[in-house]
N, C-alpha and C positions, 0 to 999 in steps of 0.2 A: 465478283461482288462480296460472296459469302466468305472468302479468304480473306479480302481486304478489311471487313470489321474486326477480325481479332487483332491484325497488325496494327490498325491505327489506335486500338485500346492499348497494345502492348506500348507503342510508341509513346502515347500519353501519359501511361503510368509511369515509363521509365524517364520522361521529362520530369513529372510531378516528383518522381523519387529522386533526380540529381538536383532539383530546386532545393527540396527538404534537406538534403544531405549537405548541400553547400551552406544552407542558411544554420543547421544544427553541428556543423563542423567541429567546433570546440565550446560551443555553448551548452551548458546546462540544461535539461529537460525538466518540464512540470507536467504533473496529471493533476487532475481536479475529478473526482467522481463522488456521487452521494448516492445515497438510497434511504428510503423510509421503511422502519421495520415496526412491526405490531406487536413492540413490547415496550414497556416503561423505559425511560432512560435510564435509571438505575441498573436495570436487568442487562440493557445492553452495553452500558460502559463496564459494570462488574465483569462481562463474560470477556469483553476487551481485553482485561489486565489480566486474563490467563494466558500469556504469551505463550507459553509452553505448549498451547492446543492450536495454535496457529496453523500447523501442518495440516489439520483437520479440515480446513476450509481455504487454505492458500495453496494453490496448484503447484508453483515451484518451489515451495520451502518444504524441505526435509526435515528440519530439527530447529527449535529456538531454545536455547537454554537460558535460564535466568540466573546470572551471576550474583547479582544482589539486588538490591530495590532499584538502583539506577542503570544497571548493565545487562545488556544480553548478548549472547553469542549466537548468530544465524548461519545456517548450512542450507544452501539453496541451489538451484539451476538458474543461472542467466544466459537466455537463448541456448541452452544445452549444454553448457558449461559449468562445473561445480566449482562454486564459490563461497568463502567462509569470510565472515567480518563482524566485528564487535560494534554495537550501538549503545549510545548514552542517552536515557532519557531526560530530557532538558526541562520539560514542563510537564507536570500531571496536576490537573485539577478534578477532583470527583465529580463525575456526570457531566462535565463541560469539556475536557481536553486533553491529550494527551500528545507531546511533541518530542521528536528524537532528532539525532542525527549520529552517524558512523563515526567512529573513533578509529577504526582500522578498516583495511580492506576498501571494497567499492564505496566510492564516495556517494551517500545519500543523505537526505533529511526530510523532514515532513511531520505532519499532523493529523490526528484523527480529531474531529470536532463532533461533540453530541448535544442536539438540540431537542429539548421535550414538545412534543405536538400534543393536542388534545385527543383524548380517546384512548389513553395508554401507547401511544405511537411516540416515535422518535426518529428523528433525521440524523443519518451518521454522514459526515463528509470526509473524506481522505483526500489529502493532498501531498504530493510528494515531488521532492527535486532530486535529479540524478544525472551523472555525467554518462552518456553512452561511451563506451571504449572500444575502437576499432570498427572496421566495415559493416560487421555483421549486427552488432549493437546498434549502429547508428541506423542501418538500412531498417532494423526491425523497428527502432523508435520512431523513424520517419513515416512508417506503415500503421503506426498506432498499436504496436502489440503491447506494450506496458500498459496504456491505457486501458485495452480489452482484457488483459491479465487483472488489473485494479477492479474494473466491473465486475469480472466473473468471480474474483474473490470477494467482495463486497454480498453479491447476490448469494454466494454460499454460505456466508455468514448470517445473512437475512433467513436463509432456508432452517440453518440449526438453530439458531437462537429462537425463531418461531415455533418450530416443531417440540424444542424442549420447553419453552415458554418459561424457563428459569436458566441462571447462571451456576455455572459448576463452581465456582468460586468469586473470590472478590477481593480485590487490595484498594482500600480507601484512604492510602497516604497520599500527600501532596508534596508535589517537588517545584520548586521555583529556579529558574536558572541561576545557577550558582551557589544554591543553597544546597543542605543534607535534607534528604527526605523526612517528613515528619507523620505519622500515623494518627488516624482520627479512632 
């Protein structure tokens, strides 16, 4: 009986993984995670606009270079493989939302929403859409690896901003879909 239990667990896990792989074979996947931080919404938003500091709280991100007000160049590991891509900010509303889409490399898009809460707190909600490529990425996606990483990244952001209590910089410009950035 002691040997049977691990085999049953492995078989059930394999069946679940096979079902997820079939379901997600060519579809894009989405992740949505949120966290409440004990800083005002402006502080959280302003820190989030410091894109080049993302490697300090995003585990697999090695570098983010801001090319201009709308474009970023990313270097990261995706399931152990080094990748690079450019992303474009398609919408940015101070203290409310930042949305992006990749324009080269790995297909991905998403948004980060900021909601003010009572007591100088705010809620940050991250949503991402991406298309896993290959068996390893598809299997990792089916097992929730991207969701777990997103949750961990938000937790590290929370710890960083709460321990500092203030942002290291800010970009208060507005970007609307199809528009040029404007600054306030």
